[in-house]
Structure formats: C-alpha cells, structure tokens
C-alpha positions in Angstrom: -43.2 -74.7 -27.7 -46.7 -76.0 -27.9 -47.5 -74.7 -24.5 -46.3 -71.1 -25.7 -48.4 -71.2 -28.7 -51.5 -71.9 -26.6 -50.6 -69.5 -24.1 -50.3 -66.9 -26.8 -53.6 -67.8 -28.5 -55.4 -67.9 -25.1 -54.1 -64.3 -24.4 -55.0 -62.9 -28.1 -58.4 -64.4 -27.6 -58.9 -62.9 -24.0 -57.6 -59.4 -25.6 -60.1 -59.9 -28.0 -63.1 -60.5 -25.7 -62.1 -57.8 -23.7 -61.5 -55.5 -26.2 -65.1 -56.3 -27.7 -66.6 -55.9 -24.3 -65.1 -52.4 -23.7 -65.8 -51.3 -26.9 -69.6 -52.4 -27.0 -69.9 -50.7 -23.5 -68.4 -47.3 -24.7 -70.5 -47.6 -27.9 -73.8 -48.5 -25.7 -73.4 -45.3 -23.3 -72.4 -43.0 -26.3 -75.5 -44.1 -28.1 -77.5 -43.8 -25.1 -76.6 -40.1 -24.2 -77.0 -39.3 -27.6 -80.6 -40.7 -27.8 -81.5 -38.8 -24.3 -80.2 -35.6 -25.9 -82.4 -35.8 -28.8 -85.4 -33.6 -28.4 -88.8 -35.7 -28.1 -91.9 -34.2 -30.0 -94.9 -34.1 -28.0 -97.7 -36.6 -29.2 -101.4 -35.7 -29.1 -103.1 -38.9 -27.7 -106.6 -37.5 -27.2 -108.8 -34.7 -27.7 -112.2 -33.9 -25.9 -114.5 -30.8 -26.9 -116.3 -29.4 -24.1 -119.3 -27.5 -25.7 -120.4 -25.7 -22.3 -116.9 -24.0 -22.1 -116.2 -24.0 -25.9 -112.8 -25.5 -25.5 -110.8 -28.4 -26.6 -109.0 -30.6 -23.8 -106.0 -32.2 -25.4 -104.2 -35.1 -23.5 -100.3 -34.8 -24.7 -97.6 -37.3 -24.3 -94.1 -36.7 -23.8 -92.1 -39.7 -24.9 -88.7 -38.4 -24.2 -86.3 -38.2 -21.2 -86.6 -34.4 -20.6 -89.4 -32.5 -19.8 -91.1 -30.2 -22.4 -92.6 -26.8 -21.9 -95.7 -25.8 -23.9 -95.3 -22.4 -24.4 -98.3 -21.3 -26.4 -100.9 -22.1 -29.0 -102.7 -21.0 -32.1 -105.8 -21.8 -33.4 -107.4 -21.7 -36.9 -111.4 -22.3 -37.2 -112.8 -23.8 -40.5 -116.3 -23.9 -40.6 -118.3 -27.1 -41.6 -121.5 -27.3 -44.1 -123.5 -27.3 -41.1 -122.7 -24.0 -39.3 -122.9 -20.3 -40.3 -119.9 -19.2 -38.4 -117.2 -17.7 -40.2 -113.7 -18.8 -40.0 -111.3 -17.3 -37.7 -107.9 -17.3 -36.3 -106.5 -16.8 -32.8 -102.6 -16.5 -32.3 -100.1 -17.3 -29.5 -102.1 -17.7 -26.8 -100.1 -18.1 -23.4 -100.3 -21.7 -22.4 -97.3 -22.5 -19.7 -97.8 -26.2 -19.5 -94.7 -28.4 -18.5 -94.8 -32.1 -19.6 -92.8 -34.1 -17.4 -90.7 -37.2 -19.0 -92.9 -40.2 -20.1 -95.9 -38.8 -18.8 -99.2 -37.1 -20.3 -100.3 -33.7 -19.4 -103.6 -31.8 -19.9 -103.7 -28.8 -22.2 -107.0 -26.6 -22.4 -107.3 -24.8 -25.8 -109.7 -22.1 -25.3 -111.7 -21.3 -28.6 -113.0 -17.5 -29.6 -115.3 -16.4 -26.9 -118.0 -15.2 -28.9 -117.9 -18.1 -31.1 -120.7 -20.6 -31.0 -120.1 -24.0 -30.1 -118.8 -26.4 -32.8 -121.3 -28.0 -34.9 -120.9 -31.2 -37.1 -118.1 -30.9 -39.7 -116.4 -27.9 -38.1 -112.4 -28.2 -38.3 -110.3 -26.7 -35.4 -106.5 -26.8 -36.2 -104.5 -25.9 -33.3 -100.8 -25.3 -33.4 -98.8 -26.3 -29.8 -95.5 -24.2 -29.5 -92.9 -26.0 -27.2 -89.5 -25.7 -26.2 -86.7 -28.3 -25.2 -84.6 -27.7 -22.5 -81.4 -28.3 -24.5 -82.3 -26.0 -27.3 -83.3 -22.2 -27.3 -85.4 -23.2 -30.8 -89.1 -23.0 -30.6 -90.8 -26.1 -32.0 -94.6 -26.8 -32.8 -96.9 -29.7 -33.1 -100.0 -29.3 -35.5 -103.2 -31.1 -34.6 -106.7 -31.3 -36.6 -109.7 -31.6 -35.0 -113.0 -32.0 -36.8 -116.0 -32.3 -34.9 -118.1 -35.3 -35.7 -121.6 -36.3 -35.8 -120.5 -39.5 -33.3 -119.8 -36.9 -30.7 -123.4 -35.0 -31.1 -125.1 -38.3 -30.5 -122.8 -39.0 -27.8 -124.0 -35.6 -26.0 -127.5 -36.1 -26.8 -127.2 -39.6 -25.1 -125.5 -38.3 -22.0 -128.3 -35.2 -22.0 -130.9 -37.8 -22.3 -129.9 -39.9 -19.3 -129.6 -37.0 -16.7 
C-alpha cells in the first residue's frame, strides 16, 4: 500500500509541476503579445538648433516593437527677453518620417521663414503628431526647447576656430 501511496504522490507532484510550467508559458506569451501591442510613444532624446537654416533637428527614439509614423508637426514660438520678434504659431506642417522599432530617427522642424534666428531665452514648443499601425488614432508628443546662453557661447567658439 505504501508503494501505491508514493506513486500517487509522485504523479500528483508531477502534475502540479507540468501544470505550473504550462500555465507560466501561456501567461508569459499572452503578456508578451499584449506588451508588443501597446503603442509606444516616441521619445525626443536630443535637440539641436541650426541657426543658418533656422530649424530644429530632433533625434527621436522609438522604444516600441512596431514602427511609428511622424505625420506632421506644429510650432509655437514665444520670444525671450532678448528678442524683439513677435510670437507666432505654425500648424500641421507635413513631416512624413518613419521611425523603425528600437531606433533613433531625425526629424527636421523648420521655423517660420521670415523669422530671425533664435536669441537667448526664446522658447519653441513643438508638437509632433504620429500614428501607430495598430490604431486609427492620431497621437502627439509636445517638446519645449529653450535657446540658452551655453549654445550661444558654443556657436561663438566654433566660429572663432574656423
């Protein structure tokens, strides 16, 4: 009788181990599939101002497993204390940049054509509008950029070395 008892206990323990293993595998795959379908938001990892072209160059990271399409952008300019330029707003300028999964893409944001180059303290707030392949919705990321004195000094030192 003790042999039957040990055999029954062994089968029960093996059943539990196999059940937990199969259940863990199924849950892991479902969670993985769910996470893959969550729309990732692009992350702006760097911004550079090119005064000669009066444009901002954004380095945009796609942290998700599906490609994102940057459709267009809008820009709001707020003058700082050292500029006489008036504030302005540019709306929905086509961009058309695709960011592949887990990569960084470059997006060039052109400021107003007649505008003077940025002065220290000027703030440019850019809204990037993007789509996700699993949704019909339009999403946005808003990024404020303030032109600072350190950038002005860098520009002067580069100009002096040439």
